[in-house]
Each structure stands twice: as structure tokens, then as C-alpha cells.
C-alpha positions in Angstrom: 0.2 0.2 -0.1 2.8 2.3 0.6 4.4 1.5 -2.9 1.3 1.7 -4.9 1.4 -1.6 -5.6 -1.1 -4.6 -5.8 -2.0 -5.7 -2.4 -2.6 -9.5 -3.4 -6.0 -9.8 -4.2 -9.1 -9.9 -2.1 -7.6 -12.7 0.0 -4.5 -10.8 1.2 -6.1 -9.1 4.4 -7.6 -12.4 5.8 -4.6 -14.5 5.1 -2.1 -11.4 7.0 -4.8 -11.6 9.8 -4.7 -15.7 9.9 -0.8 -15.6 9.8 -0.8 -13.5 12.5 -3.4 -15.3 14.5 -1.4 -18.5 14.2 2.0 -16.8 15.0 0.5 -15.0 18.3 -1.0 -18.6 18.7 2.6 -20.0 18.9 4.3 -17.2 20.3 2.2 -16.4 23.6 2.9 -20.0 25.3 6.6 -19.5 24.3 6.9 -16.5 26.0 4.5 -16.9 28.9 4.4 -20.2 30.3 8.3 -20.2 30.7 7.9 -16.7 32.3 5.5 -18.0 34.7 7.4 -21.1 35.8 10.5 -18.8 36.3 8.1 -16.5 38.8 6.8 -19.3 40.5 10.1 -20.7 41.3 11.5 -17.5 42.1 8.5 -16.9 44.6 9.4 -19.9 46.6 12.1 -18.3 48.2 10.8 -14.7 47.9 7.3 -12.8 48.3 4.5 -11.6 45.8 6.6 -8.8 44.7 9.4 -10.9 43.8 7.1 -13.2 41.6 5.5 -10.5 39.8 9.3 -9.0 39.1 11.0 -12.1 38.3 7.9 -13.3 35.7 7.9 -9.7 33.9 12.0 -9.5 33.5 11.8 -13.1 32.1 9.1 -12.2 29.7 11.0 -8.8 28.7 14.1 -11.3 28.0 12.7 -14.0 26.2 10.7 -11.9 24.1 14.0 -9.5 23.3 15.3 -13.2 22.5 12.4 -14.3 20.3 12.5 -10.6 18.5 16.1 -10.2 18.0 16.2 -14.0 16.5 13.2 -13.3 14.2 15.1 -10.0 13.1 17.8 -11.5 12.3 16.7 -14.2 10.4 15.1 -11.9 8.2 18.3 -10.0 7.3 17.7 -7.0 9.7 21.0 -5.3 10.3 23.0 -5.9 13.9 21.1 -2.3 14.9 18.1 -3.0 13.5 17.5 -6.2 15.6 19.0 -4.9 18.6 16.2 -2.1 18.7 13.3 -4.7 17.6 14.6 -6.6 20.6 14.3 -3.5 23.0 11.0 -2.8 21.7 9.7 -6.2 21.9 10.9 -6.5 25.8 9.0 -3.4 26.6 6.1 -4.6 24.7 5.3 -7.3 26.7 6.0 -5.9 29.7 2.6 -3.9 30.5 0.5 -7.0 29.8 2.4 -9.6 31.6 3.1 -7.0 34.8 -1.0 -6.6 34.6 -1.8 -10.8 34.3 1.1 -11.0 37.2 -0.9 -8.5 39.3 -4.4 -10.4 38.5 -3.1 -13.6 39.0 -1.7 -12.3 42.4 -5.1 -10.6 43.4 -7.0 -13.9 42.4 -4.6 -15.7 44.7 -5.1 -13.6 47.5 -9.0 -13.0 47.2 -8.9 -16.8 47.5 -6.8 -17.3 50.5 -9.4 -14.8 52.3 -12.5 -16.4 51.2 -11.0 -19.7 52.4 -10.2 -18.4 55.7 -13.3 -16.9 56.0 -15.2 -20.1 54.9 -13.0 -21.8 57.7 -13.4 -19.7 60.2 -15.1 -20.8 63.5 -17.4 -18.3 65.2 -16.1 -17.1 68.6 -19.4 -17.5 70.6 -22.3 -20.2 69.7 -24.6 -18.6 72.2 -26.8 -15.1 72.2 -24.9 -12.1 71.9 -24.0 -10.6 75.2 -26.5 -8.4 76.6 -29.5 -10.0 74.9 -32.5 -12.4 76.6 -32.1 -16.0 75.7 
């Protein structure tokens, strides 16, 4: 479109969307699953903040590596590959941080709800000051 050339026919747009969807379906598990595993292992020795930060850092490193490898495989210069890696790392930081914080909030909420459900009432009789 930028060069005023033929866009590729009526199926070019849907094919690009399909290719992007397939690449996304492959890339997301390759980035997120290892990052979450690294975060969970790091959290065994630390707390919630350590888990979130470690998960984000692992995802950023994996995204940068994947982006640099893809950029170098397509013939981009070394400087362009480094820039692509930095952009890839920054692009994944926000969604992974949001996922990590949401997952931690879910864990915390589950713990609170279990504690409330398992809590035993302090007194089984009528409230003080009320006739029985």
C-alpha cells in the first residue's frame, strides 16, 4: 500500500490476519509459560513482589530474544535487531505485569475467602446483653 503496488488480491487481508493469529498462538505460550514458571520458582524463596518482578523480567528477556532472532533471520542489521529486541521487551512488559498482578490478586482473594469460610464463630450462644 505504501508503494502503490497491488495489495495481493481479495484474500490478502484475511491471510495476513490468519498468519498473525497463528504466530500469536505459538508465540504467547513460548513467552508466557516459561516466564510464569520462572516467577513461580523465584517466589518460593521470596514474596509476591519478587514473583511479579521475576515473571516480568523473564518475559521481557524471552521476548527480546525471540524478537532479535526473528529480526536477524529476516536480514535486518544488527542495530535494527537490537532495537527490535528492545521494543519487543517493552511491548511485553505491560501485559505480563497486568497478568501477574491479576493472578496475585486472585490468589490473595482465594486465601481470604477460604479463611472466612473456615473461620469458627467466637461464641455459639446469644450475643451478650440479649435475652436468651
